[in-house]
DSSP file (Angstrom, degrees, kcal/mol; ACC not computed):
  #  RESIDUE AA STRUCTURE BP1 BP2  ACC     N-H-->O    O-->H-N    N-H-->O    O-->H-N    TCO  KAPPA ALPHA  PHI   PSI    X-CA   Y-CA   Z-CA
    1    1 A M              0   0    0      0, 0.0     5,-0.0     0, 0.0     0, 0.0   0.000 360.0 360.0 360.0 143.2   48.9  132.7  112.2
    2    2 A S     >  -     0   0    0      1,-0.1     4,-2.0     4,-0.0     5,-0.2  -0.251 360.0-117.0 -73.0 158.4   51.9  131.9  114.4
    3    3 A Y  H  > S+     0   0    0      1,-0.2     4,-2.9     2,-0.2     5,-0.2   0.885 114.9  57.6 -60.0 -39.8   54.0  134.4  116.2
    4    4 A F  H  > S+     0   0    0      1,-0.2     4,-2.3     2,-0.2    -1,-0.2   0.915 106.5  48.0 -59.6 -43.3   57.1  133.5  114.1
    5    5 A M  H  > S+     0   0    0      2,-0.2     4,-2.2     1,-0.2    -1,-0.2   0.922 112.4  48.5 -64.1 -43.1   55.2  134.3  110.9
    6    6 A Q  H  X S+     0   0    0     -4,-2.0     4,-2.3     1,-0.2    -2,-0.2   0.910 111.2  50.6 -62.9 -41.2   54.0  137.6  112.3
    7    7 A D  H  X S+     0   0    0     -4,-2.9     4,-2.1     1,-0.2    -1,-0.2   0.877 108.6  52.5 -64.5 -37.5   57.6  138.4  113.4
    8    8 A G  H  X S+     0   0    0     -4,-2.3     4,-2.2    -5,-0.2    -1,-0.2   0.900 109.9  48.0 -64.6 -40.5   58.9  137.6  109.9
    9    9 A Y  H  X S+     0   0    0     -4,-2.2     4,-3.1     2,-0.2     5,-0.3   0.890 107.7  56.6 -65.3 -38.6   56.4  139.9  108.3
   10   10 A H  H  X S+     0   0    0     -4,-2.3     4,-2.2     1,-0.2    -2,-0.2   0.927 109.7  45.0 -58.1 -46.3   57.4  142.6  110.9
   11   11 A T  H  X S+     0   0    0     -4,-2.1     4,-1.6     2,-0.2    -1,-0.2   0.918 114.0  49.2 -64.6 -44.4   61.0  142.4  109.7
   12   12 A L  H  X S+     0   0    0     -4,-2.2     4,-1.4     1,-0.2    -2,-0.2   0.934 112.4  46.4 -61.6 -48.3   60.1  142.3  106.0
   13   13 A I  H  X S+     0   0    0     -4,-3.1     4,-2.2     1,-0.2    -1,-0.2   0.886 108.5  57.0 -64.0 -38.5   57.8  145.4  106.3
   14   14 A S  H  < S+     0   0    0     -4,-2.2    -1,-0.2    -5,-0.3    -2,-0.2   0.871 108.6  47.2 -59.1 -36.9   60.5  147.2  108.3
   15   15 A L  H  < S+     0   0    0     -4,-1.6    -1,-0.2    -3,-0.2    -2,-0.2   0.794 113.8  47.7 -74.6 -27.8   62.9  146.7  105.5
   16   16 A L  H  < S+     0   0    0     -4,-1.4    -2,-0.2    -3,-0.2    -1,-0.2   0.755  91.6  90.7 -86.3 -25.7   60.3  147.9  102.9
   17   17 A L  S  < S-     0   0    0     -4,-2.2     5,-0.0    -5,-0.1     2,-0.0  -0.433  89.3-100.7 -71.1 144.7   59.2  151.0  104.6
   18   18 A P    >>  -     0   0    0      0, 0.0     4,-1.6     0, 0.0     3,-0.8  -0.339  26.4-122.0 -62.3 145.6   61.0  154.3  103.8
   19   19 A D  H 3> S+     0   0    0      1,-0.2     4,-1.6     2,-0.2     5,-0.2   0.847 110.8  63.4 -56.7 -36.0   63.6  155.3  106.4
   20   20 A L  H 3> S+     0   0    0      1,-0.2     4,-0.9     2,-0.2    -1,-0.2   0.881 102.7  48.8 -59.1 -39.0   61.8  158.6  106.8
   21   21 A I  H X> S+     0   0    0     -3,-0.8     4,-1.9     1,-0.2     3,-0.8   0.932 111.7  48.2 -64.4 -45.8   58.7  156.8  108.1
   22   22 A L  H 3< S+     0   0    0     -4,-1.6    -1,-0.2     1,-0.2    -2,-0.2   0.670 102.6  64.0 -73.6 -15.6   60.8  154.7  110.6
   23   23 A D  H 3< S+     0   0    0     -4,-1.6    -1,-0.2    -5,-0.2    -2,-0.2   0.833 118.9  23.8 -70.3 -32.0   62.5  157.9  111.8
   24   24 A F  H << S+     0   0    0     -4,-0.9    20,-2.9    -3,-0.8     2,-0.4   0.535 124.0  47.8-112.9 -11.2   59.3  159.3  113.1
   25   25 A F  E  <  -A   43   0A   0     -4,-1.9     2,-0.5    18,-0.3    18,-0.2  -0.983  65.6-141.3-134.9 145.1   57.1  156.2  113.7
   26   26 A E  E     -A   42   0A   0     16,-3.2    16,-2.3    -2,-0.4     2,-0.8  -0.902  23.7-126.4-104.3 130.7   57.7  152.8  115.3
   27   27 A L  E     +A   41   0A   0     -2,-0.5    14,-0.2    14,-0.2     3,-0.1  -0.669  35.4 171.8 -77.6 109.0   56.2  149.8  113.7
   28   28 A K  E     +     0   0A   0     12,-2.9     2,-0.3    -2,-0.8    -1,-0.2   0.814  57.8   6.0 -91.3 -34.6   54.2  148.2  116.5
   29   29 A E  E     -A   40   0A   0     11,-1.3    11,-2.5   -19,-0.1     2,-0.4  -0.997  49.4-165.2-155.2 143.3   52.2  145.4  114.8
   30   30 A V  E     +A   39   0A   0     -2,-0.3     2,-0.4     9,-0.2     9,-0.2  -0.990  15.2 178.5-130.1 123.1   51.9  143.7  111.4
   31   31 A R  E     -A   38   0A   0      7,-2.4     7,-3.4    -2,-0.4     2,-0.5  -0.971  14.8-152.7-123.4 141.4   48.9  141.5  110.6
   32   32 A K  E     +A   37   0A   0     -2,-0.4     2,-0.5     5,-0.2     5,-0.2  -0.962  12.9 179.1-115.4 122.6   48.2  139.7  107.4
   33   33 A E  E >   -A   36   0A   0      3,-2.8     3,-2.2    -2,-0.5     2,-0.3  -0.965  66.2 -52.8-123.6 112.4   44.6  139.0  106.5
   34   34 A E  T 3  S-     0   0    0     -2,-0.5     0, 0.0     1,-0.3     0, 0.0  -0.443 123.7 -18.8  55.8-115.7   44.3  137.2  103.1
   35   35 A D  T 3  S+     0   0    0     -2,-0.3     2,-0.4    -3,-0.1    -1,-0.3   0.179 120.6  91.5-103.9  16.9   46.3  139.4  100.7
   36   36 A I  E <   -A   33   0A   0     -3,-2.2    -3,-2.8     2,-0.0     2,-0.5  -0.936  59.8-151.3-119.8 133.7   46.3  142.6  102.9
   37   37 A F  E     -A   32   0A   0     -2,-0.4     2,-0.5    -5,-0.2    -5,-0.2  -0.877   9.1-156.2 -99.3 132.2   48.8  143.7  105.4
   38   38 A H  E     -A   31   0A   0     -7,-3.4    -7,-2.4    -2,-0.5     2,-0.4  -0.947  11.5-163.0-108.6 123.2   47.6  145.8  108.3
   39   39 A L  E     -A   30   0A   0     -2,-0.5     2,-0.6    -9,-0.2    -9,-0.2  -0.878   9.9-158.1-109.8 137.4   50.3  148.0  109.9
   40   40 A K  E     -A   29   0A   0    -11,-2.5   -12,-2.9    -2,-0.4   -11,-1.3  -0.964  17.3-175.1-113.3 115.4   50.1  149.7  113.3
   41   41 A L  E     -A   27   0A   0     -2,-0.6     2,-0.4   -14,-0.2   -14,-0.2  -0.872  10.3-160.0-111.4 142.3   52.4  152.6  113.6
   42   42 A E  E     -A   26   0A   0    -16,-2.3   -16,-3.2    -2,-0.4     2,-0.1  -0.987  25.9-116.0-122.8 130.8   53.1  154.7  116.7
   43   43 A E  E     -A   25   0A   0     -2,-0.4     2,-0.4   -18,-0.2   -18,-0.3  -0.403  24.8-129.8 -66.6 134.3   54.5  158.1  116.6
   44   44 A V        -     0   0    0    -20,-2.9     2,-1.6    -2,-0.1    -1,-0.1  -0.720  20.6-124.1 -83.8 132.0   57.9  158.5  118.2
   45   45 A N        +     0   0    0     -2,-0.4     2,-0.5     2,-0.0    -1,-0.1  -0.594  48.1 158.7 -82.5  87.7   58.0  161.5  120.6
   46   46 A I        -     0   0    0     -2,-1.6    -2,-0.0   -22,-0.1    -3,-0.0  -0.952  32.9-146.1-114.1 124.0   60.9  163.5  119.2
   47   47 A T        -     0   0    0     -2,-0.5     3,-0.1     1,-0.0    -2,-0.0  -0.797  23.0-131.4 -88.6 121.7   61.2  167.2  119.9
   48   48 A P        -     0   0    0      0, 0.0     2,-0.5     0, 0.0    -1,-0.0  -0.297  28.4 -94.9 -69.5 157.2   62.8  168.9  116.9
   49   49 A N        -     0   0    0     -2,-0.0     0, 0.0     0, 0.0     0, 0.0  -0.604  49.3-178.9 -71.9 123.4   65.7  171.4  117.4
   50   50 A V        -     0   0    0     -2,-0.5     3,-0.1     4,-0.1     6,-0.1  -0.953  32.1-100.7-123.7 145.8   64.3  174.9  117.7
   51   51 A P    >   -     0   0    0      0, 0.0     3,-1.9     0, 0.0    -1,-0.0  -0.255  52.5 -85.8 -61.1 151.3   66.3  178.1  118.1
   52   52 A D  T 3  S+     0   0    0      1,-0.3     3,-0.1     3,-0.0     0, 0.0  -0.282 116.3  24.5 -57.0 140.3   66.4  179.6  121.6
   53   53 A G  T 3  S+     0   0    0      1,-0.3     2,-0.3    -3,-0.1    -1,-0.3   0.229  95.5 116.7  87.6 -14.4   63.5  181.8  122.4
   54   54 A E    <   -     0   0    0     -3,-1.9     2,-0.4    -4,-0.0    -1,-0.3  -0.648  59.5-136.4 -86.0 143.2   61.2  180.1  119.8
   55   55 A K        -     0   0    0     -2,-0.3     2,-0.6    -3,-0.1    -3,-0.0  -0.807   9.0-136.0-100.3 143.4   58.1  178.2  121.1
   56   56 A L        -     0   0    0     -2,-0.4     2,-0.5    -6,-0.1    -6,-0.0  -0.869  20.3-169.3 -99.1 123.4   57.2  174.8  119.8
   57   57 A L        -     0   0    0     -2,-0.6     2,-0.5     2,-0.0    -2,-0.0  -0.959   9.1-150.4-118.7 120.2   53.5  174.4  119.0
   58   58 A S        -     0   0    0     -2,-0.5    -2,-0.0     1,-0.1     0, 0.0  -0.759  13.6-174.7 -91.6 129.6   52.0  171.0  118.2
   59   59 A K        -     0   0    0     -2,-0.5    -1,-0.1     1,-0.1    -2,-0.0   0.633  32.3-159.8 -92.2 -18.3   49.0  170.9  115.9
   60   60 A G        -     0   0    0      2,-0.0     2,-0.3     0, 0.0    -1,-0.1  -0.100  19.6 -73.5  71.2-171.3   48.7  167.1  116.5
   61   61 A F        -     0   0    0      0, 0.0     2,-0.2     0, 0.0     0, 0.0  -0.866  41.1-105.3-121.3 156.0   46.8  164.6  114.3
   62   62 A F        -     0   0    0     -2,-0.3     6,-0.0     1,-0.1    -2,-0.0  -0.599  42.7-110.1 -76.1 143.4   43.2  164.0  113.7
   63   63 A G    >   -     0   0    0     -2,-0.2     3,-1.3     1,-0.1    -1,-0.1  -0.301  26.1-111.1 -69.2 159.9   41.8  160.9  115.3
   64   64 A S  T 3  S+     0   0    0      1,-0.3    -1,-0.1     3,-0.0    -2,-0.0   0.708 115.6  59.1 -67.1 -19.5   40.8  158.0  113.1
   65   65 A S  T 3  S+     0   0    0      2,-0.1    -1,-0.3     0, 0.0     2,-0.2   0.595  87.2  93.2 -87.6  -9.6   37.2  158.5  114.0
   66   66 A Q    <   -     0   0    0     -3,-1.3     2,-0.5     1,-0.0    -4,-0.0  -0.598  66.7-143.0 -85.1 144.7   37.1  162.1  112.6
   67   67 A K        -     0   0    0     -2,-0.2     2,-0.5     2,-0.0    -2,-0.1  -0.904   9.7-137.8-106.8 133.9   36.0  162.8  109.1
   68   68 A L        -     0   0    0     -2,-0.5     2,-0.4    -6,-0.0    -2,-0.0  -0.787  24.1-173.8 -89.8 127.7   37.7  165.6  107.1
   69   69 A V              0   0    0     -2,-0.5    -2,-0.0     1,-0.1     0, 0.0  -0.980 360.0 360.0-126.1 133.7   35.3  167.7  105.1
   70   70 A D              0   0    0     -2,-0.4    -1,-0.1     0, 0.0    -2,-0.0   0.475 360.0 360.0 -75.8 360.0   36.1  170.4  102.6
């Protein structure tokens, strides 16, 4: 698929995603395979406002290769 088509999908998906998602994640890549869109999102490194004296503790995310088990 041409770069122009991929760029057009990128713009379309950006308009369809909720603003809350785009506030915290950057849309890095959009690929279309048959009838499925694959999105690559990268977390934006934003430090939230915390009161003075409070410590910020990041719990992070699980990697895609980890399985969550109850």
